[in-house]
PyMOL CGO cylinders between C-alpha atoms (Angstrom):
from pymol import cmd
from pymol.cgo import CYLINDER

trace = [
    CYLINDER, 192.26, 13.13, 127.08, 190.68, 12.07, 130.38, 0.3, 1, 1, 1, 1, 1, 1,
    CYLINDER, 190.68, 12.07, 130.38, 190.89, 15.56, 131.99, 0.3, 1, 1, 1, 1, 1, 1,
    CYLINDER, 190.89, 15.56, 131.99, 189.60, 19.07, 131.44, 0.3, 1, 1, 1, 1, 1, 1,
    CYLINDER, 189.60, 19.07, 131.44, 191.92, 21.75, 132.84, 0.3, 1, 1, 1, 1, 1, 1,
    CYLINDER, 191.92, 21.75, 132.84, 190.23, 25.07, 133.75, 0.3, 1, 1, 1, 1, 1, 1,
    CYLINDER, 190.23, 25.07, 133.75, 192.37, 28.03, 134.76, 0.3, 1, 1, 1, 1, 1, 1,
    CYLINDER, 192.37, 28.03, 134.76, 190.75, 29.96, 137.58, 0.3, 1, 1, 1, 1, 1, 1,
    CYLINDER, 190.75, 29.96, 137.58, 190.58, 33.73, 138.16, 0.3, 1, 1, 1, 1, 1, 1,
    CYLINDER, 190.58, 33.73, 138.16, 194.17, 33.41, 139.38, 0.3, 1, 1, 1, 1, 1, 1,
    CYLINDER, 194.17, 33.41, 139.38, 195.31, 31.53, 136.30, 0.3, 1, 1, 1, 1, 1, 1,
    CYLINDER, 195.31, 31.53, 136.30, 198.09, 29.55, 138.01, 0.3, 1, 1, 1, 1, 1, 1,
    CYLINDER, 198.09, 29.55, 138.01, 195.38, 27.77, 140.03, 0.3, 1, 1, 1, 1, 1, 1,
    CYLINDER, 195.38, 27.77, 140.03, 193.73, 25.10, 137.89, 0.3, 1, 1, 1, 1, 1, 1,
    CYLINDER, 193.73, 25.10, 137.89, 190.51, 23.17, 138.40, 0.3, 1, 1, 1, 1, 1, 1,
    CYLINDER, 190.51, 23.17, 138.40, 190.95, 19.65, 137.04, 0.3, 1, 1, 1, 1, 1, 1,
    CYLINDER, 190.95, 19.65, 137.04, 187.85, 17.76, 135.93, 0.3, 1, 1, 1, 1, 1, 1,
    CYLINDER, 187.85, 17.76, 135.93, 188.51, 14.06, 135.34, 0.3, 1, 1, 1, 1, 1, 1,
    CYLINDER, 188.51, 14.06, 135.34, 186.54, 11.98, 132.88, 0.3, 1, 1, 1, 1, 1, 1,
    CYLINDER, 186.54, 11.98, 132.88, 184.50, 9.46, 134.87, 0.3, 1, 1, 1, 1, 1, 1,
    CYLINDER, 184.50, 9.46, 134.87, 183.42, 6.18, 133.31, 0.3, 1, 1, 1, 1, 1, 1,
    CYLINDER, 183.42, 6.18, 133.31, 180.48, 4.77, 135.23, 0.3, 1, 1, 1, 1, 1, 1,
    CYLINDER, 180.48, 4.77, 135.23, 177.83, 2.10, 134.94, 0.3, 1, 1, 1, 1, 1, 1,
    CYLINDER, 177.83, 2.10, 134.94, 175.70, -0.05, 137.23, 0.3, 1, 1, 1, 1, 1, 1,
    CYLINDER, 175.70, -0.05, 137.23, 178.87, -1.60, 138.72, 0.3, 1, 1, 1, 1, 1, 1,
    CYLINDER, 178.87, -1.60, 138.72, 180.43, 1.68, 139.83, 0.3, 1, 1, 1, 1, 1, 1,
    CYLINDER, 180.43, 1.68, 139.83, 182.95, 3.96, 138.14, 0.3, 1, 1, 1, 1, 1, 1,
    CYLINDER, 182.95, 3.96, 138.14, 186.56, 4.31, 136.98, 0.3, 1, 1, 1, 1, 1, 1,
    CYLINDER, 186.56, 4.31, 136.98, 188.60, 7.48, 136.55, 0.3, 1, 1, 1, 1, 1, 1,
    CYLINDER, 188.60, 7.48, 136.55, 192.21, 8.50, 136.27, 0.3, 1, 1, 1, 1, 1, 1,
    CYLINDER, 192.21, 8.50, 136.27, 193.21, 10.90, 139.02, 0.3, 1, 1, 1, 1, 1, 1,
    CYLINDER, 193.21, 10.90, 139.02, 196.66, 11.78, 137.69, 0.3, 1, 1, 1, 1, 1, 1,
    CYLINDER, 196.66, 11.78, 137.69, 198.56, 11.27, 134.46, 0.3, 1, 1, 1, 1, 1, 1,
    CYLINDER, 198.56, 11.27, 134.46, 201.94, 13.00, 134.28, 0.3, 1, 1, 1, 1, 1, 1,
    CYLINDER, 201.94, 13.00, 134.28, 201.88, 13.52, 130.50, 0.3, 1, 1, 1, 1, 1, 1,
    CYLINDER, 201.88, 13.52, 130.50, 198.41, 15.13, 130.48, 0.3, 1, 1, 1, 1, 1, 1,
    CYLINDER, 198.41, 15.13, 130.48, 199.19, 17.32, 133.46, 0.3, 1, 1, 1, 1, 1, 1,
    CYLINDER, 199.19, 17.32, 133.46, 202.54, 18.42, 131.98, 0.3, 1, 1, 1, 1, 1, 1,
    CYLINDER, 202.54, 18.42, 131.98, 200.88, 19.27, 128.66, 0.3, 1, 1, 1, 1, 1, 1,
    CYLINDER, 200.88, 19.27, 128.66, 198.54, 21.58, 130.60, 0.3, 1, 1, 1, 1, 1, 1,
    CYLINDER, 198.54, 21.58, 130.60, 201.16, 23.47, 132.60, 0.3, 1, 1, 1, 1, 1, 1,
    CYLINDER, 201.16, 23.47, 132.60, 201.42, 21.25, 135.67, 0.3, 1, 1, 1, 1, 1, 1,
    CYLINDER, 201.42, 21.25, 135.67, 204.89, 19.90, 135.03, 0.3, 1, 1, 1, 1, 1, 1,
    CYLINDER, 204.89, 19.90, 135.03, 206.42, 18.97, 138.36, 0.3, 1, 1, 1, 1, 1, 1,
    CYLINDER, 206.42, 18.97, 138.36, 207.15, 15.95, 140.46, 0.3, 1, 1, 1, 1, 1, 1,
    CYLINDER, 207.15, 15.95, 140.46, 204.85, 15.09, 143.33, 0.3, 1, 1, 1, 1, 1, 1,
    CYLINDER, 204.85, 15.09, 143.33, 206.85, 13.72, 146.27, 0.3, 1, 1, 1, 1, 1, 1,
    CYLINDER, 206.85, 13.72, 146.27, 204.27, 13.11, 148.99, 0.3, 1, 1, 1, 1, 1, 1,
    CYLINDER, 204.27, 13.11, 148.99, 200.66, 11.90, 149.16, 0.3, 1, 1, 1, 1, 1, 1,
    CYLINDER, 200.66, 11.90, 149.16, 198.42, 12.90, 152.08, 0.3, 1, 1, 1, 1, 1, 1,
    CYLINDER, 198.42, 12.90, 152.08, 194.99, 11.79, 153.30, 0.3, 1, 1, 1, 1, 1, 1,
    CYLINDER, 194.99, 11.79, 153.30, 193.00, 13.70, 155.90, 0.3, 1, 1, 1, 1, 1, 1,
    CYLINDER, 193.00, 13.70, 155.90, 189.61, 13.23, 157.52, 0.3, 1, 1, 1, 1, 1, 1,
    CYLINDER, 189.61, 13.23, 157.52, 187.65, 16.03, 159.13, 0.3, 1, 1, 1, 1, 1, 1,
    CYLINDER, 187.65, 16.03, 159.13, 184.30, 16.34, 160.87, 0.3, 1, 1, 1, 1, 1, 1,
    CYLINDER, 184.30, 16.34, 160.87, 181.43, 18.66, 160.00, 0.3, 1, 1, 1, 1, 1, 1,
    CYLINDER, 181.43, 18.66, 160.00, 182.14, 22.40, 160.36, 0.3, 1, 1, 1, 1, 1, 1,
    CYLINDER, 182.14, 22.40, 160.36, 185.92, 21.92, 160.60, 0.3, 1, 1, 1, 1, 1, 1,
    CYLINDER, 185.92, 21.92, 160.60, 187.98, 24.61, 158.92, 0.3, 1, 1, 1, 1, 1, 1,
    CYLINDER, 187.98, 24.61, 158.92, 191.65, 23.87, 158.30, 0.3, 1, 1, 1, 1, 1, 1,
    CYLINDER, 191.65, 23.87, 158.30, 194.07, 26.52, 157.16, 0.3, 1, 1, 1, 1, 1, 1,
    CYLINDER, 194.07, 26.52, 157.16, 195.28, 28.66, 155.72, 0.3, 1, 1, 1, 1, 1, 1,
    CYLINDER, 195.28, 28.66, 155.72, 198.56, 26.71, 155.58, 0.3, 1, 1, 1, 1, 1, 1,
    CYLINDER, 198.56, 26.71, 155.58, 201.78, 26.95, 153.58, 0.3, 1, 1, 1, 1, 1, 1,
    CYLINDER, 201.78, 26.95, 153.58, 205.44, 25.95, 153.83, 0.3, 1, 1, 1, 1, 1, 1,
    CYLINDER, 205.44, 25.95, 153.83, 208.14, 28.63, 154.07, 0.3, 1, 1, 1, 1, 1, 1,
    CYLINDER, 208.14, 28.63, 154.07, 210.89, 28.60, 151.44, 0.3, 1, 1, 1, 1, 1, 1,
    CYLINDER, 210.89, 28.60, 151.44, 212.77, 26.58, 150.45, 0.3, 1, 1, 1, 1, 1, 1,
    CYLINDER, 212.77, 26.58, 150.45, 210.12, 24.00, 151.38, 0.3, 1, 1, 1, 1, 1, 1,
    CYLINDER, 210.12, 24.00, 151.38, 207.19, 25.36, 149.34, 0.3, 1, 1, 1, 1, 1, 1,
    CYLINDER, 207.19, 25.36, 149.34, 204.64, 22.85, 148.13, 0.3, 1, 1, 1, 1, 1, 1,
    CYLINDER, 204.64, 22.85, 148.13, 202.37, 22.70, 145.12, 0.3, 1, 1, 1, 1, 1, 1,
    CYLINDER, 202.37, 22.70, 145.12, 199.28, 20.58, 145.82, 0.3, 1, 1, 1, 1, 1, 1,
    CYLINDER, 199.28, 20.58, 145.82, 196.72, 18.60, 143.87, 0.3, 1, 1, 1, 1, 1, 1,
    CYLINDER, 196.72, 18.60, 143.87, 193.68, 18.32, 146.16, 0.3, 1, 1, 1, 1, 1, 1,
    CYLINDER, 193.68, 18.32, 146.16, 190.57, 16.18, 145.82, 0.3, 1, 1, 1, 1, 1, 1,
    CYLINDER, 190.57, 16.18, 145.82, 187.72, 15.34, 148.16, 0.3, 1, 1, 1, 1, 1, 1,
    CYLINDER, 187.72, 15.34, 148.16, 187.05, 11.60, 148.08, 0.3, 1, 1, 1, 1, 1, 1,
    CYLINDER, 187.05, 11.60, 148.08, 184.27, 11.65, 150.67, 0.3, 1, 1, 1, 1, 1, 1,
    CYLINDER, 184.27, 11.65, 150.67, 181.87, 14.43, 151.58, 0.3, 1, 1, 1, 1, 1, 1,
    CYLINDER, 181.87, 14.43, 151.58, 181.98, 18.03, 150.41, 0.3, 1, 1, 1, 1, 1, 1,
    CYLINDER, 181.98, 18.03, 150.41, 184.23, 21.03, 151.07, 0.3, 1, 1, 1, 1, 1, 1,
    CYLINDER, 184.23, 21.03, 151.07, 185.00, 24.55, 149.94, 0.3, 1, 1, 1, 1, 1, 1,
    CYLINDER, 185.00, 24.55, 149.94, 188.68, 24.50, 149.04, 0.3, 1, 1, 1, 1, 1, 1,
    CYLINDER, 188.68, 24.50, 149.04, 190.56, 27.82, 149.11, 0.3, 1, 1, 1, 1, 1, 1,
    CYLINDER, 190.56, 27.82, 149.11, 193.92, 28.92, 147.67, 0.3, 1, 1, 1, 1, 1, 1,
    CYLINDER, 193.92, 28.92, 147.67, 195.29, 32.36, 148.61, 0.3, 1, 1, 1, 1, 1, 1,
    CYLINDER, 195.29, 32.36, 148.61, 198.07, 33.92, 146.55, 0.3, 1, 1, 1, 1, 1, 1,
    CYLINDER, 198.07, 33.92, 146.55, 200.89, 34.85, 148.96, 0.3, 1, 1, 1, 1, 1, 1,
    CYLINDER, 200.89, 34.85, 148.96, 203.60, 35.41, 146.32, 0.3, 1, 1, 1, 1, 1, 1,
    CYLINDER, 203.60, 35.41, 146.32, 204.93, 38.86, 147.28, 0.3, 1, 1, 1, 1, 1, 1,
    CYLINDER, 204.93, 38.86, 147.28, 205.60, 39.99, 143.69, 0.3, 1, 1, 1, 1, 1, 1,
    CYLINDER, 205.60, 39.99, 143.69, 202.37, 38.64, 142.22, 0.3, 1, 1, 1, 1, 1, 1,
    CYLINDER, 202.37, 38.64, 142.22, 199.76, 40.98, 140.75, 0.3, 1, 1, 1, 1, 1, 1,
    CYLINDER, 199.76, 40.98, 140.75, 197.15, 38.83, 142.52, 0.3, 1, 1, 1, 1, 1, 1,
    CYLINDER, 197.15, 38.83, 142.52, 198.87, 38.87, 145.95, 0.3, 1, 1, 1, 1, 1, 1,
    CYLINDER, 198.87, 38.87, 145.95, 196.23, 38.49, 148.68, 0.3, 1, 1, 1, 1, 1, 1,
    CYLINDER, 196.23, 38.49, 148.68, 193.51, 37.30, 146.29, 0.3, 1, 1, 1, 1, 1, 1,
    CYLINDER, 193.51, 37.30, 146.29, 191.95, 33.87, 146.50, 0.3, 1, 1, 1, 1, 1, 1,
    CYLINDER, 191.95, 33.87, 146.50, 190.26, 31.12, 144.54, 0.3, 1, 1, 1, 1, 1, 1,
    CYLINDER, 190.26, 31.12, 144.54, 187.47, 29.06, 146.11, 0.3, 1, 1, 1, 1, 1, 1,
    CYLINDER, 187.47, 29.06, 146.11, 185.91, 25.93, 144.62, 0.3, 1, 1, 1, 1, 1, 1,
    CYLINDER, 185.91, 25.93, 144.62, 183.60, 23.22, 145.84, 0.3, 1, 1, 1, 1, 1, 1,
    CYLINDER, 183.60, 23.22, 145.84, 185.22, 19.80, 145.80, 0.3, 1, 1, 1, 1, 1, 1,
    CYLINDER, 185.22, 19.80, 145.80, 183.15, 16.73, 146.57, 0.3, 1, 1, 1, 1, 1, 1,
    CYLINDER, 183.15, 16.73, 146.57, 182.89, 12.99, 146.20, 0.3, 1, 1, 1, 1, 1, 1,
    CYLINDER, 182.89, 12.99, 146.20, 180.10, 13.67, 143.70, 0.3, 1, 1, 1, 1, 1, 1,
    CYLINDER, 180.10, 13.67, 143.70, 181.85, 16.13, 141.36, 0.3, 1, 1, 1, 1, 1, 1,
    CYLINDER, 181.85, 16.13, 141.36, 185.23, 14.33, 141.66, 0.3, 1, 1, 1, 1, 1, 1,
    CYLINDER, 185.23, 14.33, 141.66, 187.05, 17.53, 140.69, 0.3, 1, 1, 1, 1, 1, 1,
    CYLINDER, 187.05, 17.53, 140.69, 190.56, 18.39, 141.83, 0.3, 1, 1, 1, 1, 1, 1,
    CYLINDER, 190.56, 18.39, 141.83, 192.25, 21.71, 142.51, 0.3, 1, 1, 1, 1, 1, 1,
    CYLINDER, 192.25, 21.71, 142.51, 195.86, 22.31, 141.53, 0.3, 1, 1, 1, 1, 1, 1,
    CYLINDER, 195.86, 22.31, 141.53, 197.47, 24.87, 143.83, 0.3, 1, 1, 1, 1, 1, 1,
    CYLINDER, 197.47, 24.87, 143.83, 200.99, 25.98, 142.89, 0.3, 1, 1, 1, 1, 1, 1,
    CYLINDER, 200.99, 25.98, 142.89, 203.79, 26.90, 145.27, 0.3, 1, 1, 1, 1, 1, 1,
    CYLINDER, 203.79, 26.90, 145.27, 203.35, 30.33, 146.79, 0.3, 1, 1, 1, 1, 1, 1,
    CYLINDER, 203.35, 30.33, 146.79, 199.75, 29.83, 147.90, 0.3, 1, 1, 1, 1, 1, 1,
    CYLINDER, 199.75, 29.83, 147.90, 198.23, 29.31, 151.34, 0.3, 1, 1, 1, 1, 1, 1,
    CYLINDER, 198.23, 29.31, 151.34, 195.67, 26.51, 151.35, 0.3, 1, 1, 1, 1, 1, 1,
    CYLINDER, 195.67, 26.51, 151.35, 192.61, 25.87, 153.47, 0.3, 1, 1, 1, 1, 1, 1,
    CYLINDER, 192.61, 25.87, 153.47, 189.20, 24.25, 153.39, 0.3, 1, 1, 1, 1, 1, 1,
    CYLINDER, 189.20, 24.25, 153.39, 185.93, 24.08, 155.30, 0.3, 1, 1, 1, 1, 1, 1,
    CYLINDER, 185.93, 24.08, 155.30, 183.83, 20.92, 155.62, 0.3, 1, 1, 1, 1, 1, 1,
    CYLINDER, 183.83, 20.92, 155.62, 180.25, 21.26, 154.37, 0.3, 1, 1, 1, 1, 1, 1,
    CYLINDER, 180.25, 21.26, 154.37, 179.13, 17.65, 154.97, 0.3, 1, 1, 1, 1, 1, 1,
    CYLINDER, 179.13, 17.65, 154.97, 178.97, 15.40, 158.05, 0.3, 1, 1, 1, 1, 1, 1,
    CYLINDER, 178.97, 15.40, 158.05, 182.56, 14.35, 157.36, 0.3, 1, 1, 1, 1, 1, 1,
    CYLINDER, 182.56, 14.35, 157.36, 185.06, 14.88, 154.58, 0.3, 1, 1, 1, 1, 1, 1,
    CYLINDER, 185.06, 14.88, 154.58, 188.15, 13.05, 153.45, 0.3, 1, 1, 1, 1, 1, 1,
    CYLINDER, 188.15, 13.05, 153.45, 190.78, 14.68, 151.27, 0.3, 1, 1, 1, 1, 1, 1,
    CYLINDER, 190.78, 14.68, 151.27, 193.56, 13.03, 149.33, 0.3, 1, 1, 1, 1, 1, 1,
    CYLINDER, 193.56, 13.03, 149.33, 196.21, 15.29, 147.95, 0.3, 1, 1, 1, 1, 1, 1,
    CYLINDER, 196.21, 15.29, 147.95, 199.58, 15.18, 146.32, 0.3, 1, 1, 1, 1, 1, 1,
    CYLINDER, 199.58, 15.18, 146.32, 202.34, 17.59, 147.35, 0.3, 1, 1, 1, 1, 1, 1,
    CYLINDER, 202.34, 17.59, 147.35, 205.42, 18.52, 145.34, 0.3, 1, 1, 1, 1, 1, 1,
    CYLINDER, 205.42, 18.52, 145.34, 207.59, 18.76, 148.44, 0.3, 1, 1, 1, 1, 1, 1,
    CYLINDER, 207.59, 18.76, 148.44, 207.83, 16.78, 151.62, 0.3, 1, 1, 1, 1, 1, 1,
    CYLINDER, 207.83, 16.78, 151.62, 206.35, 18.32, 154.76, 0.3, 1, 1, 1, 1, 1, 1,
    CYLINDER, 206.35, 18.32, 154.76, 208.89, 20.14, 156.94, 0.3, 1, 1, 1, 1, 1, 1,
    CYLINDER, 208.89, 20.14, 156.94, 207.69, 20.88, 160.47, 0.3, 1, 1, 1, 1, 1, 1,
    CYLINDER, 207.69, 20.88, 160.47, 210.08, 23.83, 160.89, 0.3, 1, 1, 1, 1, 1, 1,
    CYLINDER, 210.08, 23.83, 160.89, 208.74, 25.45, 157.70, 0.3, 1, 1, 1, 1, 1, 1,
    CYLINDER, 208.74, 25.45, 157.70, 205.06, 25.05, 158.67, 0.3, 1, 1, 1, 1, 1, 1,
    CYLINDER, 205.06, 25.05, 158.67, 203.34, 28.44, 158.46, 0.3, 1, 1, 1, 1, 1, 1,
    CYLINDER, 203.34, 28.44, 158.46, 199.88, 29.90, 158.14, 0.3, 1, 1, 1, 1, 1, 1,
    CYLINDER, 199.88, 29.90, 158.14, 197.65, 32.91, 157.57, 0.3, 1, 1, 1, 1, 1, 1,
    CYLINDER, 197.65, 32.91, 157.57, 194.58, 33.70, 159.67, 0.3, 1, 1, 1, 1, 1, 1,
    CYLINDER, 194.58, 33.70, 159.67, 191.51, 32.08, 158.09, 0.3, 1, 1, 1, 1, 1, 1,
    CYLINDER, 191.51, 32.08, 158.09, 189.35, 35.19, 158.50, 0.3, 1, 1, 1, 1, 1, 1,
    CYLINDER, 189.35, 35.19, 158.50, 191.93, 37.87, 157.66, 0.3, 1, 1, 1, 1, 1, 1,
    CYLINDER, 191.93, 37.87, 157.66, 189.85, 40.95, 156.82, 0.3, 1, 1, 1, 1, 1, 1,
    CYLINDER, 189.85, 40.95, 156.82, 192.25, 42.07, 154.07, 0.3, 1, 1, 1, 1, 1, 1,
    CYLINDER, 192.25, 42.07, 154.07, 191.80, 38.78, 152.19, 0.3, 1, 1, 1, 1, 1, 1,
    CYLINDER, 191.80, 38.78, 152.19, 188.07, 38.70, 153.03, 0.3, 1, 1, 1, 1, 1, 1,
    CYLINDER, 188.07, 38.70, 153.03, 187.33, 35.10, 152.05, 0.3, 1, 1, 1, 1, 1, 1,
    CYLINDER, 187.33, 35.10, 152.05, 183.63, 34.40, 151.61, 0.3, 1, 1, 1, 1, 1, 1,
    CYLINDER, 183.63, 34.40, 151.61, 183.52, 30.93, 153.19, 0.3, 1, 1, 1, 1, 1, 1,
    CYLINDER, 183.52, 30.93, 153.19, 179.72, 30.87, 152.63, 0.3, 1, 1, 1, 1, 1, 1,
    CYLINDER, 179.72, 30.87, 152.63, 179.10, 29.33, 156.04, 0.3, 1, 1, 1, 1, 1, 1,
    CYLINDER, 179.10, 29.33, 156.04, 176.42, 30.15, 158.57, 0.3, 1, 1, 1, 1, 1, 1,
    CYLINDER, 176.42, 30.15, 158.57, 178.15, 28.45, 161.49, 0.3, 1, 1, 1, 1, 1, 1,
    CYLINDER, 178.15, 28.45, 161.49, 181.14, 29.07, 163.73, 0.3, 1, 1, 1, 1, 1, 1,
    CYLINDER, 181.14, 29.07, 163.73, 183.87, 26.83, 162.29, 0.3, 1, 1, 1, 1, 1, 1,
    CYLINDER, 183.87, 26.83, 162.29, 185.82, 24.36, 164.40, 0.3, 1, 1, 1, 1, 1, 1,
    CYLINDER, 185.82, 24.36, 164.40, 189.48, 25.39, 164.34, 0.3, 1, 1, 1, 1, 1, 1,
    CYLINDER, 189.48, 25.39, 164.34, 192.71, 23.98, 165.72, 0.3, 1, 1, 1, 1, 1, 1,
    CYLINDER, 192.71, 23.98, 165.72, 194.45, 26.06, 168.38, 0.3, 1, 1, 1, 1, 1, 1,
    CYLINDER, 194.45, 26.06, 168.38, 197.18, 26.78, 165.82, 0.3, 1, 1, 1, 1, 1, 1,
    CYLINDER, 197.18, 26.78, 165.82, 194.71, 28.07, 163.22, 0.3, 1, 1, 1, 1, 1, 1,
    CYLINDER, 194.71, 28.07, 163.22, 193.02, 30.37, 165.75, 0.3, 1, 1, 1, 1, 1, 1,
    CYLINDER, 193.02, 30.37, 165.75, 196.22, 32.38, 166.21, 0.3, 1, 1, 1, 1, 1, 1,
    CYLINDER, 196.22, 32.38, 166.21, 197.80, 32.52, 162.76, 0.3, 1, 1, 1, 1, 1, 1,
    CYLINDER, 197.80, 32.52, 162.76, 199.06, 35.96, 161.70, 0.3, 1, 1, 1, 1, 1, 1,
    CYLINDER, 199.06, 35.96, 161.70, 197.29, 38.14, 159.18, 0.3, 1, 1, 1, 1, 1, 1,
    CYLINDER, 197.29, 38.14, 159.18, 198.79, 38.31, 155.71, 0.3, 1, 1, 1, 1, 1, 1,
    CYLINDER, 198.79, 38.31, 155.71, 200.17, 41.82, 156.32, 0.3, 1, 1, 1, 1, 1, 1,
    CYLINDER, 200.17, 41.82, 156.32, 202.15, 40.46, 159.31, 0.3, 1, 1, 1, 1, 1, 1,
    CYLINDER, 202.15, 40.46, 159.31, 203.80, 37.40, 157.78, 0.3, 1, 1, 1, 1, 1, 1,
    CYLINDER, 203.80, 37.40, 157.78, 207.52, 37.38, 157.03, 0.3, 1, 1, 1, 1, 1, 1,
    CYLINDER, 207.52, 37.38, 157.03, 207.68, 38.06, 153.28, 0.3, 1, 1, 1, 1, 1, 1,
    CYLINDER, 207.68, 38.06, 153.28, 211.32, 36.89, 153.23, 0.3, 1, 1, 1, 1, 1, 1,
    CYLINDER, 211.32, 36.89, 153.23, 210.07, 33.32, 153.86, 0.3, 1, 1, 1, 1, 1, 1,
    CYLINDER, 210.07, 33.32, 153.86, 207.65, 33.29, 150.93, 0.3, 1, 1, 1, 1, 1, 1,
    CYLINDER, 207.65, 33.29, 150.93, 208.28, 31.45, 147.70, 0.3, 1, 1, 1, 1, 1, 1,
]
cmd.load_cgo(trace, "trace")
């Protein structure tokens, strides 16, 4: 099997470590194989692929799509280095408000599977970073929602010693306690 699947402290979030075959010419790796993913609990159809580029110190998130447009994501950093964060916003979950944070980079080639019902964000730790990610649902502008990146109740340790660069939208997202729970997956 070309992947190792590691459940995180919130077990629905899975770190995926691909097997990388490299030599003096470069490397080859599989980034997705439906049968392997399904056999390890990630049995869904991905309907959209996204690619983003961000500069140093940019923090994006925490984003999610309101129901019925929830999205599971499979995120990887193909250039640079980031901390990737998934926050459980499933109202009936025993881990509601808790988060998983992993380092994704072009060097470690790892991927993070984030199921529906999680807010997602990341901070760039390198000069630039590019992310490629699969989403189970198509983006819907009217369902675009977020949670404040520095919500004190979630208390994410971003491990940064700089003031992050945020979009105007991300500066004014609501705290988790103030989001409409009726819209959550």
